[in-house]
Each structure stands twice: as structure tokens, then as C-alpha cells.
C-alpha positions in Angstrom: 0.0 0.0 0.0 2.8 2.5 0.7 4.0 2.0 -2.9 0.5 3.0 -4.2 0.5 6.1 -2.0 4.0 7.0 -3.3 2.9 6.6 -6.9 -0.2 8.7 -6.4 1.8 11.4 -4.7 4.5 11.5 -7.4 1.8 11.7 -10.1 0.2 14.7 -8.4 3.5 16.4 -7.7 4.7 15.8 -11.3 1.4 16.8 -12.9 1.3 20.1 -11.0 5.1 20.6 -11.5 5.8 21.2 -7.8 9.4 22.0 -6.8 12.0 19.5 -8.1 9.3 17.0 -9.1 8.7 19.1 -12.2 11.9 17.7 -13.7 11.1 14.1 -12.7 10.8 11.9 -15.7 7.4 10.2 -16.3 9.4 7.1 -17.0 10.3 6.7 -13.3 6.7 7.0 -12.3 5.5 4.5 -14.9 8.3 2.2 -13.8 7.0 2.3 -10.2 3.5 1.5 -11.6 4.9 -1.5 -13.4 6.7 -2.7 -10.3 3.5 -2.3 -8.2 1.5 -4.2 -10.8 4.0 -7.1 -10.9 4.1 -7.1 -7.1 0.3 -7.3 -6.6 -0.5 -9.6 -9.5 2.3 -12.1 -9.3 4.8 -11.9 -6.5 2.3 -11.4 -3.7 0.3 -14.5 -4.9 3.5 -16.6 -5.2 4.5 -15.7 -1.6 0.9 -16.4 -0.4 0.6 -13.0 1.2 -2.9 -12.5 -0.2 -4.2 -15.7 1.4 -2.4 -14.9 4.6 -4.5 -11.7 5.1 -7.7 -13.6 4.2 -7.0 -16.3 6.7 -6.2 -13.7 9.4 -9.6 -12.0 8.7 -11.4 -15.3 8.8 -9.8 -16.3 12.1 -10.8 -12.9 13.6 -14.4 -13.3 12.5 -14.4 -16.9 13.9 -13.0 -15.8 17.3 -15.6 -13.0 17.5 -18.4 -15.4 16.7 -17.2 -17.9 19.4 -16.9 -15.0 21.9 -20.4 -13.9 21.2 -21.8 -17.4 21.4 -20.2 -18.3 24.7 -20.6 -14.8 26.1 -24.4 -14.9 26.0 -24.6 -18.2 27.9 -22.9 -16.9 31.0 
């Protein structure tokens, strides 16, 4: 996510020609976009990071459901 924020910030700064970013090549920004695309589409899936987050969310929902179920009986 920080990479996406960096890309968005650089696009805005370059578009409005702010300070030294006015001289920044669009190639660097497009290169970062390609890196972000490759990361989110291929590398993250190969490393299993996308499933890891889903499993963590599922475990959190399960624990909350168990807590509510057993909490009401007391």
C-alpha cells in the first residue's frame, strides 16, 4: 500500500510541477507503476501474502463469533 500512495503522490506532484518533481521523468513513475503491478499480481500471490491476510480476517471473525456465542450463555 505505501507503494501505491507514493505513486499517487508522485503523479500529483509531477502533474502540477511542484518543486523538483517538475523535472522528474514520467518514466520513473511509470516504472514504479509496473513494479506495483508485478508485485500485486504475481509476487504477492507466489508468496501467499494475499491468502495470509484472508486467513487472518477469517480467524478474527471466527473468534468474534465464538466469543459472542459463549458470552451470551454466561
